[in-house]
C-alpha positions, 0 to 999 in steps of 0.5 A, a space after each residue: 513527545 506528545 503522542 498525538 503529534 507523533 501519530 500525525 508526524 508518522 502519518 504525514 511521513 508515510 503518506 508523502 513517501 508512499 506517494 512519491 514511491 508510486 512514481 519510482 515504481 513506474 520508473 522501475 518497471 522500465 528496468 525490470 518486469 513486475 514480479 522481479 521488481 517487486 521481489 527485489 524491492 521487498 527482499 531489500 526491505 526484508 533483509 534490512 528489517 531482519 538485520 534490525 531485529 537481530 541487532 535489537 535482539 528481538 525474539 522470534 515469534 512462537 511457532 503457533 503464530 507462524 501461520 498468521 505471519 504467513 498469511 500477512 506475508 501472502 496478502 500484504 506482500 506477495 499478492 498486494 505487490 504482485 497484483 499491483 505492479 503487474 497491473 501498473 504495466 497498463 495503468 499510469 502511476 497516479 491512477 494505480 495509486 488511486 485504485 490501490 487506495 480503494 483499500 480503505 473502502 474494502 477495509 471499512 466493509 470488512 470491519 462492518 460486515 466481518 468484525 461486526 463493528 457497526 458504522 454510524 450514519 456520519 461514518 457511512 457518509 465519509 465512506 461515500 464521500 471518499 468513494 466519490 472522491 476516488 471516482 472524481 480522481 479517476 475521471 469519467 473517461 477512465 470508466 467510459 472509454 476502456 480498452 481491454 489491457 487497461 481494464 485488466 490492469 485496473 482489475 488486478 490493482 483492485 484485487 491488490 487493494 482487497 488483499 491489503 484490506 484482508 491483511 489489515 483485518 488480520 493484523 488488527 485481530 490476530 497480531 495485536 501482541 506481536 512485535 511490530 518490527 518482527 511483523 514487518 521483517 517477516 511479512 516482507 521477507 516471506 512475501 519476497 520469497 513468494 514473489 521470487 517464486 513467481 518471477 523465476 519461471 516467468 521473468 527471470 529474477 536476475 533480469 534487471 537493467 542495473 544502473 545508478 537510477 535503478 539502484 536508487 529506485 530499489 533502495 528507496 522503495 525497499 528501505 523507505 517505502 517498504 521497511 520503514 513505512 510498513 513498520 510505521 503502518 503496523 505501529 499506527 494500526 496497533 495504536 489508532 482506530 483502524 478506520 482513522 488509519 486506513 482512511 487517512 491513507 487515502 491521501 496517498 493517491 492524492 500525493 501520487 497523482 501530484 508527483 505523477 504530474 510534477 515528475 512524469 508529466 501526466 495531466 493533473 485536472 480539475 477532477 483531482 482537485 475536487 476528488 482530493 477535497 472530497 477524500 479529505 472531507 471523508 477522512 474527517 467524517 470517518 475520524 470524528 468521534 
């Protein structure tokens, strides 16, 4: 298979399934509290990935690399999922996806200022257009007419976005020689333990309303949106320019808002259309040679 076609297919699959998972996560919060839901979701994905790496006889990482795996687990799983899902209690699924996917903006800034990979004028234009697109999707009413709970939720979600950006840089700089399946399995498994430690004293790790729908939500978000999609994500981070990968992921909130409108009935207005177009143009600008 042509590698360019493979990369495009994997990006489209990941973007679409991540977009759909936002609606499922919002529904899932009706069956469990945030830390509990996040712990179960990540544990399901982590167990599935550990089974996979054992079947494939993939070697465990060297002892000296374990601190790096721990950092990825903390930033990519415990902090990102914990902050995002707790914030989602107060914010709609579509708007949550938009705020979390400010991640590429934070990643670009870290690439520029921390990794010293300077961006040219065209790429800065892409960053600006993507940022304006996010503002258009959020809508000015979100910025002007705030209440304290919504603002608190939004700040938590942005904290999750920054945590994800830190993880991206860590993977790019420190995990280049590691097996992507092992990175995905340990990131989810160790991160799920961190989430469980948050859930046990505050929410109760077994406090879930079990039924066919809640099980479907946990399985889809755990197996597809976590195990499969994060493995693809690490693969793309290792094989593509980090700026292209992270900015392409800004399409996820567009899909999240569309699914939010189609399934949950939340309003889809002109700002979403304009913002989505600006994000697409921003992705093109950042991706140009």
